[in-house]
FIZADREN-10562 format. One record per residue (C-alpha): residue in three letters; chain; x, y, z. Coordinates in steps of 0.02 Angstrom, whole numbers. Example, Ala and Ser with C-alpha at 12.3 -4.5 7.8 and 13.67 -1.06 7.14 Angstrom:
// FIZADREN-10562
<node><type>ALA</type><mol>A</mol><x>615</x><y>-225</y><z>390</z></node>
<node><type>SER</type><mol>A</mol><x>684</x><y>-53</y><z>357</z></node>
// end
This chain:
// FIZADREN-10562
<node><type>MET</type><mol>A</mol><x>666</x><y>4377</y><z>-4671</z></node>
<node><type>ARG</type><mol>A</mol><x>756</x><y>4302</y><z>-4534</z></node>
<node><type>ILE</type><mol>A</mol><x>902</x><y>4172</y><z>-4553</z></node>
<node><type>ALA</type><mol>A</mol><x>995</x><y>4049</y><z>-4443</z></node>
<node><type>SER</type><mol>A</mol><x>1165</x><y>4110</y><z>-4387</z></node>
<node><type>ASN</type><mol>A</mol><x>1318</x><y>4020</y><z>-4450</z></node>
<node><type>TRP</type><mol>A</mol><x>1426</x><y>4127</y><z>-4334</z></node>
<node><type>LYS</type><mol>A</mol><x>1474</x><y>4125</y><z>-4158</z></node>
<node><type>ILE</type><mol>A</mol><x>1529</x><y>4297</y><z>-4060</z></node>
<node><type>THR</type><mol>A</mol><x>1598</x><y>4279</y><z>-3889</z></node>
<node><type>PHE</type><mol>A</mol><x>1649</x><y>4427</y><z>-3789</z></node>
<node><type>ASP</type><mol>A</mol><x>1793</x><y>4415</y><z>-3670</z></node>
<node><type>PRO</type><mol>A</mol><x>1835</x><y>4228</y><z>-3727</z></node>
<node><type>ALA</type><mol>A</mol><x>1980</x><y>4196</y><z>-3612</z></node>
<node><type>GLY</type><mol>A</mol><x>1913</x><y>4285</y><z>-3461</z></node>
<node><type>THR</type><mol>A</mol><x>1725</x><y>4277</y><z>-3417</z></node>
<node><type>PRO</type><mol>A</mol><x>1655</x><y>4222</y><z>-3593</z></node>
<node><type>LEU</type><mol>A</mol><x>1490</x><y>4286</y><z>-3631</z></node>
<node><type>VAL</type><mol>A</mol><x>1419</x><y>4225</y><z>-3795</z></node>
<node><type>LEU</type><mol>A</mol><x>1313</x><y>4354</y><z>-3896</z></node>
<node><type>LEU</type><mol>A</mol><x>1279</x><y>4259</y><z>-4033</z></node>
<node><type>ALA</type><mol>A</mol><x>1267</x><y>4068</y><z>-4055</z></node>
<node><type>VAL</type><mol>A</mol><x>1260</x><y>3954</y><z>-4199</z></node>
<node><type>GLY</type><mol>A</mol><x>1085</x><y>3919</y><z>-4245</z></node>
<node><type>ASP</type><mol>A</mol><x>1021</x><y>4086</y><z>-4166</z></node>
<node><type>GLU</type><mol>A</mol><x>895</x><y>4191</y><z>-4274</z></node>
<node><type>ILE</type><mol>A</mol><x>963</x><y>4348</y><z>-4344</z></node>
<node><type>ASP</type><mol>A</mol><x>894</x><y>4472</y><z>-4475</z></node>
<node><type>SER</type><mol>A</mol><x>1036</x><y>4471</y><z>-4610</z></node>
<node><type>GLU</type><mol>A</mol><x>1218</x><y>4398</y><z>-4610</z></node>
<node><type>LEU</type><mol>A</mol><x>1357</x><y>4481</y><z>-4520</z></node>
<node><type>ARG</type><mol>A</mol><x>1438</x><y>4632</y><z>-4583</z></node>
<node><type>CYS</type><mol>A</mol><x>1592</x><y>4710</y><z>-4516</z></node>
<node><type>PRO</type><mol>A</mol><x>1635</x><y>4885</y><z>-4609</z></node>
<node><type>ILE</type><mol>A</mol><x>1808</x><y>4952</y><z>-4579</z></node>
<node><type>LYS</type><mol>A</mol><x>1823</x><y>5142</y><z>-4535</z></node>
<node><type>ARG</type><mol>A</mol><x>2004</x><y>5204</y><z>-4551</z></node>
<node><type>GLY</type><mol>A</mol><x>2054</x><y>5383</y><z>-4486</z></node>
<node><type>LEU</type><mol>A</mol><x>2130</x><y>5498</y><z>-4613</z></node>
<node><type>ASP</type><mol>A</mol><x>2203</x><y>5677</y><z>-4611</z></node>
<node><type>THR</type><mol>A</mol><x>2237</x><y>5789</y><z>-4748</z></node>
<node><type>VAL</type><mol>A</mol><x>2397</x><y>5885</y><z>-4725</z></node>
<node><type>ALA</type><mol>A</mol><x>2454</x><y>6033</y><z>-4839</z></node>
<node><type>LEU</type><mol>A</mol><x>2644</x><y>6015</y><z>-4880</z></node>
<node><type>VAL</type><mol>A</mol><x>2752</x><y>6169</y><z>-4902</z></node>
<node><type>ASP</type><mol>A</mol><x>2764</x><y>6222</y><z>-5087</z></node>
<node><type>SER</type><mol>A</mol><x>2651</x><y>6086</y><z>-5152</z></node>
<node><type>PRO</type><mol>A</mol><x>2483</x><y>6108</y><z>-5228</z></node>
<node><type>ILE</type><mol>A</mol><x>2436</x><y>5931</y><z>-5189</z></node>
<node><type>PRO</type><mol>A</mol><x>2386</x><y>5894</y><z>-5013</z></node>
<node><type>PHE</type><mol>A</mol><x>2467</x><y>5744</y><z>-4923</z></node>
<node><type>LEU</type><mol>A</mol><x>2345</x><y>5599</y><z>-4844</z></node>
<node><type>ARG</type><mol>A</mol><x>2399</x><y>5532</y><z>-4682</z></node>
<node><type>PRO</type><mol>A</mol><x>2323</x><y>5387</y><z>-4578</z></node>
<node><type>THR</type><mol>A</mol><x>2278</x><y>5447</y><z>-4409</z></node>
<node><type>GLY</type><mol>A</mol><x>2268</x><y>5283</y><z>-4314</z></node>
<node><type>ASN</type><mol>A</mol><x>2206</x><y>5108</y><z>-4305</z></node>
<node><type>SER</type><mol>A</mol><x>2065</x><y>5032</y><z>-4393</z></node>
<node><type>GLN</type><mol>A</mol><x>1898</x><y>5024</y><z>-4311</z></node>
<node><type>PHE</type><mol>A</mol><x>1774</x><y>4899</y><z>-4355</z></node>
<node><type>ALA</type><mol>A</mol><x>1582</x><y>4916</y><z>-4328</z></node>
<node><type>ILE</type><mol>A</mol><x>1480</x><y>4767</y><z>-4296</z></node>
<node><type>LYS</type><mol>A</mol><x>1283</x><y>4787</y><z>-4290</z></node>
<node><type>LEU</type><mol>A</mol><x>1166</x><y>4647</y><z>-4269</z></node>
<node><type>ASN</type><mol>A</mol><x>991</x><y>4601</y><z>-4210</z></node>
<node><type>ILE</type><mol>A</mol><x>969</x><y>4427</y><z>-4121</z></node>
<node><type>TYR</type><mol>A</mol><x>790</x><y>4348</y><z>-4097</z></node>
<node><type>THR</type><mol>A</mol><x>767</x><y>4235</y><z>-3958</z></node>
<node><type>TYR</type><mol>A</mol><x>605</x><y>4157</y><z>-3877</z></node>
<node><type>THR</type><mol>A</mol><x>555</x><y>4115</y><z>-3711</z></node>
<node><type>SER</type><mol>A</mol><x>410</x><y>4000</y><z>-3656</z></node>
<node><type>LEU</type><mol>A</mol><x>313</x><y>4142</y><z>-3549</z></node>
<node><type>ASP</type><mol>A</mol><x>281</x><y>4318</y><z>-3580</z></node>
<node><type>THR</type><mol>A</mol><x>351</x><y>4360</y><z>-3406</z></node>
<node><type>SER</type><mol>A</mol><x>512</x><y>4275</y><z>-3448</z></node>
<node><type>ALA</type><mol>A</mol><x>537</x><y>4371</y><z>-3609</z></node>
<node><type>ARG</type><mol>A</mol><x>508</x><y>4535</y><z>-3515</z></node>
<node><type>ALA</type><mol>A</mol><x>648</x><y>4469</y><z>-3379</z></node>
<node><type>ALA</type><mol>A</mol><x>763</x><y>4417</y><z>-3517</z></node>
<node><type>MET</type><mol>A</mol><x>759</x><y>4604</y><z>-3586</z></node>
<node><type>PHE</type><mol>A</mol><x>823</x><y>4674</y><z>-3421</z></node>
<node><type>ASP</type><mol>A</mol><x>940</x><y>4529</y><z>-3387</z></node>
<node><type>SER</type><mol>A</mol><x>1023</x><y>4578</y><z>-3544</z></node>
<node><type>LEU</type><mol>A</mol><x>1039</x><y>4764</y><z>-3499</z></node>
<node><type>ILE</type><mol>A</mol><x>1126</x><y>4700</y><z>-3331</z></node>
<node><type>ALA</type><mol>A</mol><x>1248</x><y>4580</y><z>-3422</z></node>
<node><type>ILE</type><mol>A</mol><x>1298</x><y>4709</y><z>-3556</z></node>
<node><type>ASP</type><mol>A</mol><x>1314</x><y>4860</y><z>-3428</z></node>
<node><type>ALA</type><mol>A</mol><x>1448</x><y>4762</y><z>-3322</z></node>
<node><type>LEU</type><mol>A</mol><x>1555</x><y>4740</y><z>-3485</z></node>
<node><type>GLY</type><mol>A</mol><x>1715</x><y>4840</y><z>-3517</z></node>
<node><type>ARG</type><mol>A</mol><x>1832</x><y>4841</y><z>-3660</z></node>
<node><type>LYS</type><mol>A</mol><x>1883</x><y>4655</y><z>-3695</z></node>
<node><type>PRO</type><mol>A</mol><x>1933</x><y>4542</y><z>-3843</z></node>
<node><type>LEU</type><mol>A</mol><x>1801</x><y>4480</y><z>-3956</z></node>
<node><type>ARG</type><mol>A</mol><x>1798</x><y>4313</y><z>-4048</z></node>
<node><type>ILE</type><mol>A</mol><x>1722</x><y>4275</y><z>-4203</z></node>
<node><type>GLU</type><mol>A</mol><x>1687</x><y>4089</y><z>-4258</z></node>
<node><type>ILE</type><mol>A</mol><x>1618</x><y>4023</y><z>-4421</z></node>
<node><type>SER</type><mol>A</mol><x>1521</x><y>3858</y><z>-4407</z></node>
<node><type>GLY</type><mol>A</mol><x>1611</x><y>3725</y><z>-4499</z></node>
<node><type>ILE</type><mol>A</mol><x>1780</x><y>3801</y><z>-4489</z></node>
<node><type>PRO</type><mol>A</mol><x>1873</x><y>3716</y><z>-4342</z></node>
<node><type>THR</type><mol>A</mol><x>2053</x><y>3769</y><z>-4384</z></node>
<node><type>TYR</type><mol>A</mol><x>2041</x><y>3957</y><z>-4357</z></node>
<node><type>TYR</type><mol>A</mol><x>1941</x><y>4103</y><z>-4301</z></node>
<node><type>TYR</type><mol>A</mol><x>1951</x><y>4289</y><z>-4297</z></node>
<node><type>GLN</type><mol>A</mol><x>1981</x><y>4390</y><z>-4147</z></node>
<node><type>PHE</type><mol>A</mol><x>1979</x><y>4582</y><z>-4109</z></node>
<node><type>ALA</type><mol>A</mol><x>2108</x><y>4630</y><z>-3970</z></node>
<node><type>ASN</type><mol>A</mol><x>1990</x><y>4766</y><z>-3911</z></node>
<node><type>ALA</type><mol>A</mol><x>1795</x><y>4781</y><z>-3917</z></node>
<node><type>TYR</type><mol>A</mol><x>1664</x><y>4870</y><z>-3826</z></node>
<node><type>VAL</type><mol>A</mol><x>1465</x><y>4870</y><z>-3837</z></node>
<node><type>THR</type><mol>A</mol><x>1427</x><y>5050</y><z>-3886</z></node>
<node><type>ASP</type><mol>A</mol><x>1238</x><y>5009</y><z>-3896</z></node>
<node><type>HIS</type><mol>A</mol><x>1126</x><y>4875</y><z>-3839</z></node>
<node><type>ASP</type><mol>A</mol><x>931</x><y>4896</y><z>-3857</z></node>
<node><type>PRO</type><mol>A</mol><x>840</x><y>4740</y><z>-3795</z></node>
<node><type>GLY</type><mol>A</mol><x>650</x><y>4740</y><z>-3834</z></node>
<node><type>ARG</type><mol>A</mol><x>499</x><y>4643</y><z>-3890</z></node>
<node><type>ASP</type><mol>A</mol><x>497</x><y>4552</y><z>-4050</z></node>
<node><type>PRO</type><mol>A</mol><x>434</x><y>4684</y><z>-4176</z></node>
<node><type>ASP</type><mol>A</mol><x>329</x><y>4556</y><z>-4267</z></node>
<node><type>GLY</type><mol>A</mol><x>225</x><y>4523</y><z>-4118</z></node>
<node><type>VAL</type><mol>A</mol><x>288</x><y>4352</y><z>-4088</z></node>
<node><type>PRO</type><mol>A</mol><x>232</x><y>4296</y><z>-3904</z></node>
<node><type>ALA</type><mol>A</mol><x>372</x><y>4290</y><z>-3784</z></node>
<node><type>GLY</type><mol>A</mol><x>488</x><y>4342</y><z>-3922</z></node>
<node><type>VAL</type><mol>A</mol><x>639</x><y>4467</y><z>-3880</z></node>
<node><type>VAL</type><mol>A</mol><x>758</x><y>4555</y><z>-4007</z></node>
<node><type>LYS</type><mol>A</mol><x>922</x><y>4597</y><z>-3939</z></node>
<node><type>SER</type><mol>A</mol><x>1018</x><y>4738</y><z>-4042</z></node>
<node><type>TYR</type><mol>A</mol><x>1200</x><y>4758</y><z>-4023</z></node>
<node><type>ALA</type><mol>A</mol><x>1326</x><y>4899</y><z>-4096</z></node>
<node><type>ILE</type><mol>A</mol><x>1506</x><y>4848</y><z>-4066</z></node>
<node><type>VAL</type><mol>A</mol><x>1660</x><y>4938</y><z>-4099</z></node>
<node><type>ALA</type><mol>A</mol><x>1809</x><y>4831</y><z>-4118</z></node>
<node><type>THR</type><mol>A</mol><x>2006</x><y>4857</y><z>-4153</z></node>
<node><type>GLY</type><mol>A</mol><x>2141</x><y>4747</y><z>-4189</z></node>
<node><type>LEU</type><mol>A</mol><x>2078</x><y>4606</y><z>-4299</z></node>
<node><type>SER</type><mol>A</mol><x>2177</x><y>4454</y><z>-4322</z></node>
<node><type>LYS</type><mol>A</mol><x>2168</x><y>4275</y><z>-4378</z></node>
<node><type>VAL</type><mol>A</mol><x>2200</x><y>4145</y><z>-4255</z></node>
<node><type>THR</type><mol>A</mol><x>2260</x><y>3964</y><z>-4272</z></node>
<node><type>PRO</type><mol>A</mol><x>2228</x><y>3873</y><z>-4102</z></node>
// end
């Protein structure tokens, strides 16, 4: 079941902004952002218990599917490849996440990179429908009050 997004995700908000997800876009589930933290096990001299040592920054993984619709089948096909061109040109940039109805703050990742992008036709066979799948890895999460 698809739902209307209450999120806005903007790649490179202070440079050349690219809105990946807008409020009202159709998505297949609520946004999730699991954290992954590196850890190393170190044997201590003369100790039977190993020591756990963090090995770097926290990484956040964002995966989402966004459903869009065009008026023509040919426009949907063109939208798939236009999306590939836009994502291929992106480097590592900040990523802003805004929640609809909360104008007093937003969340921002200092570095984000789109690691996977797969635009395709709507799997439910909706005429002129496109699904854009994204996988994003990000670091440096903060809460920003403008």
